[in-house]
N, C-alpha and C positions, 0 to 999 in steps of 0.2 A: 350695568350691574355688576355689583361686587361678588367675585367667586364664580362668574359665568365667563363662557367664552363670548369675545366680542362679536357683536350681531354680523360685521362686515364679512367675517371670517367664513361663515357658512350660510350665507344668503339670508340674513335674519333670523336664523334658528338662535335659540337660546338654550345653552347646553350646559349644565353643572360640571365645573372642572374637578371640584371635589365632591365624593358622595354624599348626598343628602341623608340626614337621620332616617332610620328605619321606622315609618309610621304605621305601615298598612301591609297586609299579606294578599297576593294574588295568586290564583289558581289557574295554569294555562294549561294546554294540551301539548303534547310532544309535535315537534315540527310546526310551531305557530308561525304564522307570516308575521313581518314587520310590521303590516298594516294591522292586523288584529293585536298585536303586542302594544303597538302605540295606542289602540283604543283602551285596552286593559290598564295602562299606566296614566291613561289620562292625558297624552301629550300629543303634541303634533308629529305627523310621520317624518317630516324633514328633521325636527328635533332629535328623534330616534336614529336616524339615518347618519345625522352628523356625529351623535356619538359614538355610533359603531367605525365611523369613518376615521374617528380621532383614534380609535383602537386598532387602526390599520385593516378594518373589513369592510370591503366594498360590496354593498347590498342594494338590490332593488325592493320597492315596497311590497312585492308580491312573494319575496324569496323566504324560504323557510329557515329558521335559525336553531342552531345546536341547543341542547338544555343548559350546557354550563355557560353558554355566551347570553342566554336569556336571562339567567340568575344574576350575572354580573352586571349586565345593562339595567336590569330593574333595581339592582342595589343602587345604581347611578342616581337613579330617579327617586330613591327612598322607599321602595317597595321590596318585599321579600316574596321570592316567586316560588312556588310549589308546582313542579311538573309532574302531570299525570298522564297516562296514556287515554288514547280516544275512547277505548272500550270503557274505562273507569268514567270518562265523562258523559258518556250515553247513560251507564248504569246510573249515575247519580241523577241525571235528568229524569230518569224513568221513576227513581225514588221519590224526587220531589213531586213528580206528577201525581205519584201514588198516595203521598201524604196528604196532598191538596184535594184529594177525591173524598167526597162524604163517605160513599159506600165501600169502605176498604175492603170489608168481608165477602163482598160479592166479586171481587177482583180474583183474589188467590183462589187458585183450586188445587185439588189433589192431582198429581201427574203420574203417569205410568212409571213403575221403576226400570232402570235399565241394567241389565245383567249381562256380565261377561262369563263365558264358560272357558275354563282353563284345564290344564290337565296334562299328562304324558302322551306322545304319540301312538295311535292307535288303542287307545283305552275307551273310544266310542264318543267323543264329542259332538262331533257333526251328526253321527248316527242317532245320537240322541236328541239333538235339535231337529233331525229329520222326522223322526216319532213324533215330536212335539207338533211340527209344522205340517206334518203328512206330505212331505215334497222328499226328493232325492236329489241332494245336493253333492253328496260324496260321489256318486257313481260318475259324474262329469268331471272329477279332477283328477290329476295326475297322481297315480299311486294311492288314491283315498286321502292324501293328506290335504288339508285346506291350504290354499295358495295365497289368500288375501283374506281381510277383514270383510265380513259379511255381517249386516246388521238387519233383523227380522222383527217384524211384530206379530205378535201372537196374542188372540184373544179367546178367553176360557169359555168354551162352549158347553161344558158338562153343566146341565141345569140343576143337578142336586149338589152341586159345589158350593161351598161358601163364597168362592171368589168369581162365581159366574158371572159373565159379562165385563170382568175387567182385563186389560190389556197388559202385556209383559214384552219389551224390547230386549232381544238377544243380541249380544256381540259375540260372533264366533272367531275367537282369535286362533292364529295357527297353533299347531302342536308341536312342530318340528324345531330343533335347537337353533337352525339357522335364522328362524324368526323371531328370536327373544325381545328383539326390539319393539316389534309390533305388539307382542304380548304385554310388555310393559306399557305400552301406550295405551293398549286396551284396558288398563287397570286405571287409569286416569280418568277416565269419562265415565266411569262406571257406578253404581249405587251398590249392586251387591255382585259378589264373585261366587261362581258354582264351580268347585273343584271336582271334576270327575275323575274316579279311580277305579280299575277294573278289579273286580272281587277276585277275579282267577291269577291275577298279576301281583297285585299289592302296590306298595307306594314306590314308586321310581324318582330316578334323580330330577327329570323334569316336573314331577308333581311338587316335589321339594321347592325348586325354583318357582312354580307357579304360586305357591304358598307365600313365599318372600316376597314376590311382585305384589300380593294382595294385601299382606302386612304393611309393604312400605308405602302403599297407597292409601293404608287406613280406611279400608272398606270392610263390611260383615261379608263373613264366608259361609257357605252352606256346601256340604259335602255330599255328592251323588255317587253313591258305590255302585257302579254298573255290572252289567253283566252276571247279575246274581243266579240267573237260568241255567247257568253252565254247571256242570257237574262238579268241578273241582272250585268252584267258587267257595272264598273264605272271607266274608263280609267282616267277621268278628276280628279277623286278623289286621284287616285295613284298619279297622277303629283303633286297634291296639298299636299299631304303628304310627297312626297321627296323633295317637293321645301322647305317645313318647316326644311328639314334637309340639305339643301344646293346645291340639285340637281335640280336647275331650268332649265325647258325646254327651248330650243331655241326659240320656238314658243312664249315663256311668256318673251322673252329678257334675258333669261339665256345662259350657254354655254354647257349645257348637252344634250346630241342627246335622244330622245325619239321615239321608233317605236312601233305602236299598231299593235301585231301579233296574230295570232292564229295558233297554232301547228295542231289542229285537222282538220280545214278548210283549211290549208296552205296559209294562209292570209298574204301579206307582207313580205314573207320570203326574197324575191329577194330585197325588200328594206333594209331590216336589213343586208344582205350581203354587197350590196352596201356601207351602212354607214360603216361597219367595214373596207371595202377596204379603204375609204375616210378617215377615222381616221387613218389608217396605214399610208397612203401616206404623212399626216402632220407629223408623227412620222420618216419619212425617214429611215426605216428598211433596214440595209445593211449587207452584208455577202460576206465572199471569199470562193466560193466553192473549189479553188484550194488547199488551205492549208489543214493541218491534222484535222482531225474530233474533235470536242469537243463539249459537251452539259451538259445536266443534267439528272440525274437518276428520274424519276417519280414513279416507284414502283419497287419492287424486291421481288421475291419469290421462293421457292424451289418446284420444279416439280419433280415427283417421278422418272419419266422415262428421263427427259433432265437435272436434276440438277438445277442450280442456273438460273433463268430466270429474266433478267432486262428489264423494257421497260424505253426507253432513248429518249429524245428528243436532236436530233442533232441540235444544234443551230448555228454552223459555222463550214466551212470546210465540207469534204466528209468523210464519215465512208464507210470502204470497208470490205469485208470478208477477213479473215485472219490478218487483222490490230491486232497489240498489243495495249493493253491501259492500264492505271491507271485511277482508280474510288475510289475516298476516299480512304481508308486504305487496298484496295484490288486490283488486277490486272487480267490480262486475256488476252485471244487471241479470236477474234470474229471466231466461229466455224459455226454459222449460222445466219441469221437475216431475219425478217419477219416484212412486213408492217403493217399497222392498219386492213389491211381485212384478215389477216395471210397467205399471199401470200410469197414466198421465193424470197428474192431479194439481189443482189450482192452489190449494194452501195447504201447510202443515202445521199442526200446533205442537205444543210442548211434547218431549220423548218421542219423536217421531223420526225415523231414519228415511232421508230421502236422496236421492241421486240429482244434482243441477247442472244446467249448462248455462254458459254466459260469463265465463270468467276470462279477465283480460289476460291473466298470467297463470303458472302452475304454483298451486298453495302447497306447505308442508303439512304432512298429516301433524294432526295436534293443534293447527293454528286456531284461534277463536275466529269464528264466523259472526258478524255484526250487521244488522239491516240500518241502513242510513238514509235520512231525507236529502241530505246535501251530497250530491254525487261528486262534485267539484271538489269539496272538502276531503271526500273519500280518496279520490285521486291523489290529493296532495301528500295527504298523511301516507299514502302507500309508496309513492314516490321518494318521501323523506325515510321511510323503513328502508327501501330496497338501497338508498345511498348508505345509511347506518349499517346495513348487513354487509355491504361491501367494504365499510371500513372496519367492522369486526374481523371478517376475515383476514383482512392483511395484518389487525393487531394481534397481540399475543392471545392466546386461549385463556379464558378466565374461569376454567374449571378449578374445583378446590385443590390445593396442595397444602401440605403441611406448613411450607414457609409462608404462604400467602392467605393463610385461612384466617387469621385474626382481622385483616381489613375487609375481606369478603363476608365473614360471619357478621361483622359489626355493621356492614351496609344491609344486609339481608335481615338482620335482627333475631337469628336463629342461634341456639345454644347446642344444637345438636352437632355430634361428629360422626356420621354414618361410614361405617367399615364393612369391607368384605374380606373376610378371611379363608385363605387357603394353606394346608399344610401337607407334610408328607405322610403322616399318620394321624387317625383319629384321636389318638391319646393328646396328642400335641395341639391339635385344633381345639379340644375341648378345655383343656388348661388354659390356652391362649384367651378363648371366648369368655371363660370365667374371670380370669384376672382381670382382662380389660374392662369387663362390665363392671367389676368392683372398684374400677379407677373412677367411675361416675362420680360427680359431685352435685352439690346443691346449685352451682351455677352452670355446669357442663355436663351433658350427659351422651356417654358413649352409646351407639346403636349398631349392633351388629345384625345388619341386614341379611347375610348369608354366610354360611360356613361349608367347607368342603373339603375333600381329600383328592390330591393330583395337583397336575400343572395348572396353572391360570389358564383360561380357556376364553374363547370369545364370547361366550354365554355371560362369563363372569363380568368382562368389560362393558358389554352391554347394559347389563343391570346396574353397574356402577355408573354408566353414562346416564342412564333413564333416571337414577336416583341421588345423581351428584354426590357419589361414594368414593373413598379410596381404597384400593385394593391392595391388600398386606398379605405377603407370600412369605410362608416360614417354611425353609429348607425346600422350597420349589421355584421353578422359573416359570415365565408365561410362554406359552406355545408361540411359535414365530408369527403365525396369523394375528393372534392376541396382541402381541407387541406392536405390530403395525397398526391394528385396529386402535389401540389405546392411544397411540401417537396421533391418529387420526381425530379420534373422539376428544383428545387433551384429557384422558383420565390418568391420575397419578397411581404409578404402582411403586410399591416400596418392599424391598426383599431383605430379610433377615434370617440370621441363623441361631441368635442369641436373644433369650426371651427377655433378659433385663434390659438390653439396648433398646429393643423394640418398646417395652414400658416406658423407658427414658423419654424416648423420642414422642410417644403420644403425650406424655406429661407434658413437654415442652410445648406441644401443639396446643394442647388445652389450656395452658398459660396464655397462650397466643390469642386463643379464643375470648378470652375474657374481656369484657370492657374495663378500660382504665380507669381508675380511682382518682376524682379530683378533689385536691385538697386546697382549703383557703389559708393564704399566708397574711396575716395582718400588717399593714404597712404603716398608717397613721390616722389621725381623727383631725376633724376641723370644726369650728364653730361659725355659723353663718351670723353675721353683725349686722349686716345690711343687704337689701335687695334693690338692684337698679334696673329697670326695664329701659333698655336703648331702642330706638326705632331702627329698623332694617337690621338689629343683631339679634334683639331676643331678650332674655332674662339672665342677669349676672348676677352671682351671690358674692358679695364681698365678705370673705372669711377670714379667719386668723387660725393658723395651725397650733395645735394644743398638745399634739403628742407624734412622734414620729415624723413621717414625710409624705407629701403627696406628689405622686409622679404624673407626668402627664399621660401616659400608656395605662394608668391603673384603672381596674373597676371600682366603682363607687358605689355606695348605698347611702340613701338619705333617709336619716331616723328621725322620726318626730313623736316626742311623748311615749319613747320607748318601742315605738311600732316603725316598721319599715313601710315608705309611701314610694319608694323608687330604688331600683337597682339596674345599672347599666355602666356606660362608658362616659368620659369627660369629653365634652366637645371642645372646650378650650380652657387653658390654664395660664393666666397672665400675672405678671408682676408690674403693678402700674400699667403702662401702655404696651409692655414687651411683652411676647411668648415665652413662657418658662417651660423648663424639661422638669423641674422638681423645685418644689417648696418645703423647706424644712421647719422644725418646731420653733414656734415664736413670731413667724413671719406671717405677712398679710398677702392676701392673693385674690384675684377674681376667677370665679368659676362658672364655666356654661355646661349644662349637661345635654346630653344626645337625647332629643325625644320628651325633654321633661322641662317645664316652666314654672311649676305650682311650688318652687321652692320659697320658704318662708323665715323671717328672722328667728333666731333661736334654734333652727335646725341643727343637728349633728351631723357631718359628714364623716363617714368610715371608709378609707381606702385599703383596697386589698388586690392580691394577686392569684390568680388560680393555678395551680400546679398539678400536673398529672403525675401519678406514683403508680407502680406496678402493681397490678392485681395479685391477689393470693387465692389458691384454692382452698376450699373449705371441704374436707371430706364429710361423707354422710356419717 
């Protein structure tokens, strides 16, 4: 067969030597095996193995393939492959099941809100939760500081409350600066953030950091002004300070909910819970209990007697005992499950924090947790991810850098440039923040996530790591530990002492951020005079070039009656029986089109090339 490898070379396999025209699109999961890919492509497994062997890749039928290799091989067999994660595939299957169900409205239910409590150390976050839960967590912790993320489900039991009977899940994130990373992680799984501020202490640096984290996570905020029972409490001063930071109370014409509370005297706790429920109602939080469970790992630890223990927040579906699951680059089976009070349970619905046993390895906090029916497939995906993680650790860091920002932003489809600004004096920081914000354009937006005065600290690096931001230092330098952490986390630090140089650099980065503009350059035109249908070859258009020239590597569009009927590449260009690189004005030629055979006598063929030109910024 012409264009295929000889059968004797690969034991009877028929392998295309030239890539076939792209005629279809397939969707495959990460780490797909050779066998599964062959089924998707509709070819024999040995044909696929032979094609890989021709590329110098020796594989078995059950071996997982790399994403780029899958795309290349699929193109060889005339298919365009889209790679999705295992979680995305399961989500798509669940959506198809849902759309195929008659009673869609009966499946989706309102779920409980997940609330993260943030704020400065010793402002009463855990004490406030204790008052709500009527337990004493802080007494058992070193120095009264929360040492790990705890998740607690609270039911509103006050009968005259409008929210009676409803449940709220609280995440108690650590308040100490050393645990900024955990606080950032808490903001990613939450629906609402409660910022706790002590009325006698006012707004502190960690309070501002907590607000920046919540803004970066794009979640609604409620401010709980705590310790109002103290004689030196000044709740209005707190409102004034936060109003200057953009959190204006509703009573003052703003949109932020403020609640004055006292954890010690149990004042206004019911009002705080009602405000949380009201904010949740505005967010219209929904879940589908009947589907397979999925959620996020909040924390994981190694217990001497029980093995790997993971704290998981079930966000959708229902998790049951004996369920097989995949989480990050490991997998397992639920051997036992405990609720936030330590009681053994058999199943957990949406918005339920649980502790599970039965993991094969240690997951990372923030990993997606997904119940699967096929344990063997889960194991294969986990092994593939572990291999890719090892490769990525050896490879160069993929954090945002000003030089490599264009490619990364293009891949992510994002047009934001997140920055963290630190300066020597507040005046410089304010001027820089304003001037950089004004540099935003219609195509690229600069986001100032956090500003501060003083040296660049570990906390700044952790926030940059959590938000994938760049740290800008103006007349300041990073602390030794911060510099080491930045290198470890792959966070870029840019140090400047001249404002216009910094602005210049950001402008260049923004130009790199923009998608390139593609411009079509006209090459030539031809008229179809005759159409030939040749067995085993396909449809060939006999044409005469009427203007310019037609090149073999050009893109073409077929025009019929002023309308475009095809746009793509030339499959072949011949002069008589010989292949031609270029056919000029007045000459006759034969053209074949990749993936198109419906060409007719009288059609116009236009040839062009697409050129990439540098993008320009358009100021607002």
